[in-house]
C-alpha positions in Angstrom: -12.4 -20.1 13.8 -10.9 -23.4 14.4 -11.3 -24.8 17.7 -8.5 -26.5 19.9 -8.0 -29.8 18.7 -9.7 -29.6 15.7 -8.0 -29.0 12.2 -8.3 -26.7 9.9 -9.5 -26.9 6.5 -8.3 -23.2 5.3 -4.3 -22.9 4.5 -4.4 -18.8 4.9 -2.4 -17.2 5.9 0.4 -18.3 3.7 3.8 -15.9 4.2 7.2 -16.7 1.6 10.2 -15.5 2.6 13.9 -15.8 0.8 15.9 -17.2 3.3 18.9 -17.9 0.9 19.5 -16.8 -3.3 18.1 -20.0 -4.2 15.6 -21.4 -1.1 12.0 -19.4 -0.2 10.6 -20.4 3.0 6.9 -20.8 2.4 4.7 -21.0 6.1 0.9 -21.9 5.8 -1.5 -22.0 8.4 -0.3 -24.9 10.9 -3.8 -26.2 11.6 -4.2 -27.1 8.0 -4.0 -30.9 8.1 -3.1 -32.5 4.8 -0.7 -32.5 2.2 -0.6 -29.3 0.3 0.5 -29.1 -3.3 2.9 -26.3 -4.3 3.7 -25.0 -8.0 6.0 -22.2 -8.8 6.9 -19.9 -11.9 8.4 -16.6 -12.7 5.2 -14.9 -13.2 1.7 -15.7 -12.1 0.6 -16.1 -15.4 3.8 -19.0 -16.0 2.2 -21.5 -13.4 0.6 -24.3 -14.9 -1.2 -27.1 -13.6 1.4 -29.4 -15.3 4.8 -27.6 -13.6 7.1 -29.3 -11.3 5.1 -29.6 -7.9 6.3 -30.4 -4.6 3.7 -31.9 -2.6 4.3 -31.7 1.3 2.4 -33.2 3.9 4.5 -31.4 6.3 2.0 -29.0 9.3 3.2 -25.2 8.7 5.4 -24.7 5.8 8.0 -26.0 3.6 11.3 -24.8 1.8 11.8 -24.6 -1.8 15.4 -24.7 -2.8 17.2 -24.4 -6.5 15.2 -21.3 -7.2 17.0 -18.5 -9.4 19.1 -16.2 -7.6 18.0 -13.1 -8.6 14.6 -13.6 -10.1 11.0 -13.0 -8.3 9.3 -16.1 -7.8 5.3 -16.9 -7.3 3.9 -20.2 -6.1 0.1 -22.1 -6.4 -0.7 -23.7 -3.3 -3.6 -26.1 -3.8 -5.5 -28.0 -0.6 -8.4 -29.1 0.1 -9.9 -28.2 -3.0 -8.8 -24.6 -3.0 -6.0 -23.1 -4.8 -4.2 -19.6 -3.1 -1.6 -17.6 -5.4 1.4 -16.0 -3.5 4.9 -14.2 -3.9 7.6 -12.9 -2.2 7.1 -9.6 -0.7 10.6 -8.2 -1.3 11.9 -9.0 -4.6 15.6 -10.2 -5.6 16.0 -7.9 -8.6 20.0 -6.5 -8.7 20.8 -3.3 -8.9 17.1 -2.3 -7.6 16.2 -1.7 -3.7 13.2 -1.3 -2.0 11.5 -3.5 -4.7 7.6 -5.1 -2.9 5.3 -6.8 -4.4 1.6 -5.1 -2.8 -0.3 -8.3 -3.6 -1.7 -10.7 -0.9 -2.9 -8.1 1.4 -6.8 -8.9 2.7 -9.4 -6.3 2.3 -12.1 -6.0 5.4 -14.7 -7.4 3.1 -12.3 -10.4 2.4 -10.8 -9.5 -0.6 -6.9 -10.0 -1.7 -4.6 -7.6 -3.5 -3.6 -9.4 -6.7 0.2 -10.7 -6.7 2.2 -9.8 -10.1 0.2 -6.6 -10.4 1.3 -3.8 -8.3 5.2 -3.3 -8.0 6.8 -0.1 -5.5 10.6 0.4 -5.4 13.3 2.6 -5.2 14.6 4.4 -8.6 15.3 2.2 -11.8 18.9 4.1 -12.7 21.1 1.4 -10.8 19.6 -1.7 -12.2 22.0 -4.0 -13.7 21.6 -5.9 -16.4 20.9 -9.3 -14.4 18.1 -7.1 -13.0 16.7 -6.0 -16.6 15.9 -9.4 -17.7 14.1 -9.6 -13.5 12.2 -7.1 -14.3 11.4 -7.9 -18.0 10.1 -11.0 -16.7 7.6 -9.5 -14.5 5.7 -8.1 -17.5 5.6 -4.8 -16.6 3.3 -2.4 -18.4 3.9 0.8 -17.2 6.4 2.6 -14.6 5.7 5.5 -12.8 7.8 7.8 -11.6 7.7 10.6 -8.7 10.8 12.2 -8.8 11.5 15.6 -10.0 12.9 16.6 -13.4 16.6 17.7 -11.4 16.0 13.9 -9.8 15.6 11.7 -12.8 18.2 14.0 -15.2 20.7 12.9 -12.2 19.9 9.5 -12.5 18.1 8.3 -15.3 15.8 5.2 -15.4 17.4 2.5 -17.3 14.6 0.4 -16.9 11.6 0.8 -18.9 14.1 0.1 -21.8 11.8 -0.4 -24.8 8.7 1.8 -26.3 6.5 -0.7 -25.9 6.2 0.0 -21.6 4.9 3.1 -20.9 7.1 5.8 -18.7 4.7 8.0 -16.5 6.4 10.8 -14.8 4.2 12.6 -12.1 6.8 14.7 -10.3 6.2 15.4 -6.5 8.5 18.1 -4.5 8.3 19.5 -1.0 8.4 23.3 -1.4 11.4 24.6 -2.3 13.4 21.3 -1.3 15.6 19.9 -4.2 16.4 15.9 -3.2 19.4 16.3 -5.6 21.1 18.7 -3.2 20.7 16.7 0.0 24.1 14.8 0.6 25.6 18.2 -0.9 24.5 20.0 2.2 24.5 17.2 4.5 28.4 17.1 3.7 28.4 20.9 4.1 27.1 20.7 7.6 23.9 22.0 6.8 21.2 19.3 8.2 19.4 21.9 10.8 16.0 21.7 8.9 16.1 18.1 8.9 13.6 16.7 11.2 10.5 14.6 11.7 8.2 17.4 11.3 9.8 18.4 8.0 9.4 15.3 6.5 5.6 14.9 7.7 5.0 18.1 5.9 6.4 17.3 2.7 3.8 13.7 3.1 1.3 16.9 3.8 2.0 19.1 0.9 2.4 16.2 -1.3 -1.9 15.4 -0.7 -2.7 19.4 -0.4 -0.5 20.6 -3.4 -0.7 17.2 -5.7 -4.1 16.0 -6.2 -4.2 16.3 -9.8 -0.5 13.9 -9.4 -3.6 11.3 -7.7 -6.0 11.5 -10.3 -3.9 10.5 -13.0 -2.0 7.6 -10.9 -5.6 6.4 -9.8 -7.0 6.9 -13.6 -3.8 5.1 -14.9 -3.9 1.7 -12.8 -7.4 1.6 -13.3 -6.4 0.5 -16.9 -5.8 -2.9 -17.6 -3.7 -1.9 -20.7 -1.3 -0.8 -17.7 -0.7 -3.5 -15.5 1.3 -4.9 -14.5 2.8 -1.4 -12.7 5.9 -0.2 -10.6 5.7 3.1 -8.8 9.0 4.5 -7.7 10.5 7.9 -6.2 14.3 7.8 -5.6 14.6 5.9 -2.4 11.1 4.5 -2.8 10.1 5.6 1.2 8.5 8.4 1.0 6.3 10.0 -2.4 6.4 6.2 -2.8 4.9 5.3 0.6 2.1 7.7 0.4 1.2 6.8 -3.2 1.2 2.9 -1.6 -1.0 3.7 1.3 -3.1 6.0 -0.8 -3.7 2.9 -2.9 -4.5 0.1 -0.6 -6.7 2.0 1.4 -8.5 2.9 -1.5 -8.8 -0.8 -2.5 -9.9 -1.7 1.2 -7.0 -2.4 2.8 -7.2 -1.8 6.6 -5.4 1.1 7.9 -2.8 -0.8 10.5 -2.0 -3.4 6.9 -1.2 -0.3 5.2 1.1 1.3 7.9 2.5 -2.0 8.4 3.8 -1.9 4.4 4.9 0.9 4.8 7.6 0.4 7.4 8.7 -2.5 5.4 10.9 0.3 3.8 13.4 0.6 6.7 13.9 -3.0 6.7 14.4 -3.1 2.8 16.5 -0.5 2.7 18.8 -1.6 6.0 22.2 -2.0 3.7 21.2 1.4 1.8 20.8 3.0 5.2 24.5 1.4 6.5 26.1 2.3 3.8 25.3 6.2 3.8 26.0 6.4 7.4 29.2 4.8 7.1 30.0 7.8 4.8 28.8 10.2 6.8 30.3 9.3 9.7 33.9 9.7 8.0 32.3 13.7 7.7 31.1 13.5 11.2 28.0 14.3 10.8 25.3 13.6 13.1 23.1 10.9 12.3 20.5 10.4 14.6 19.8 14.5 13.5 19.9 13.5 9.6 17.9 9.8 10.6 14.6 11.3 9.7 15.4 12.0 6.3 16.9 8.1 5.7 13.7 6.3 7.4 10.2 5.5 7.1 9.0 5.0 10.6 5.1 3.9 11.0 4.2 6.8 13.4 4.7 9.0 10.4 2.3 7.8 8.0 0.2 7.5 10.9 -0.1 11.2 11.4 -0.7 12.1 7.4 -3.2 9.4 7.7 -4.6 11.0 10.9 -4.1 14.7 8.9 -5.8 13.4 5.6 -8.9 12.0 7.6 -9.8 15.6 9.6 -9.4 17.7 6.1 -10.9 15.2 3.5 -12.5 12.8 4.8 -11.8 9.1 4.0 -9.2 8.5 1.1 -12.4 7.5 -1.1 -13.6 11.6 -0.5 -10.3 12.8 -1.2 -9.8 11.2 -4.6 -13.1 11.5 -5.8 -14.5 15.2 -4.4 -10.7 16.7 -4.0 -9.0 14.9 -6.9 -11.8 14.5 -9.4 -11.7 10.8 -9.4 -14.9 9.4 -11.3 -16.6 7.1 -8.7 -16.6 4.2 -12.0 -12.3 4.6 -11.6 -12.7 3.4 -8.3 -14.8 0.9 -8.6 -12.3 -0.3 -11.7 -9.4 -0.2 -9.7 -11.1 -2.8 -7.4 -12.3 -4.7 -9.2 -9.4 -5.5 -11.4 -7.0 -5.3 -8.3 -8.7 -7.4 -6.0 -9.7 -11.3 -5.9 -11.8 -13.0 -4.0 
């Protein structure tokens, strides 16, 4: 820990925030004293030492402009003899909402999840031509879809768009509840069944009823040939949120960090939720009554993790003892998805 008035030798922590379509603000430890070189590229592997760099001697951060408006960007910061790779948490890809990179999260033992390896999102059924270019740029090798068959039939994915990208369907359903019928039911005034408990019960059922899904998910992600990988459901917050939580926890990311990541869905889905609520208000729908279906409060994931702990032990216990994941698969996940 740096003492008062003593410059820090590390630039960590670092955050990247898109401030305008073509600009990002990069912030680092304000206690760092010295210049910071910033290299950037469309994927981590493309950031070469020969790339154009911004040199900032300013304490705390820098703003980069002239970036591609609808293309994710990665940055390599070099300072004090250390090189750190970072990226944007929420990615600007046209036609894909709630698209996030799970990189950069620190584990309890001081390692970090690799940037550009794991992505989560809402459905890929409305991605535009420009969005497809951006997704291809990320080098994604596998897409995992947690939607039911009626969901994926109603809104087929437009990505993957080549046979070279694997497409894995791992459907998860909450009892007899069929997501494709939700809007029609709400429009008809049938939404008394929506509640926070209903939503939590769906998450719990996803753990109790689908250990085979989580086993396949873990095994596929442990294979280097399947990464970078993107996983999604319809809105990218419930089934996808549970998947991200299980994955981050087994990698060793602290629970509070995982819960905070889950809660980012509400901010990422703000515009989608605004449009949905506007439509429902015109139908005199009680927005407060249906809100649990369209939001992702941190308390929900916290309740799920409490249930999982009481019933199965740790996430690793659940994956190994209940889902049947071999310990060497867990080890491979950590070895391949974490960096020092």
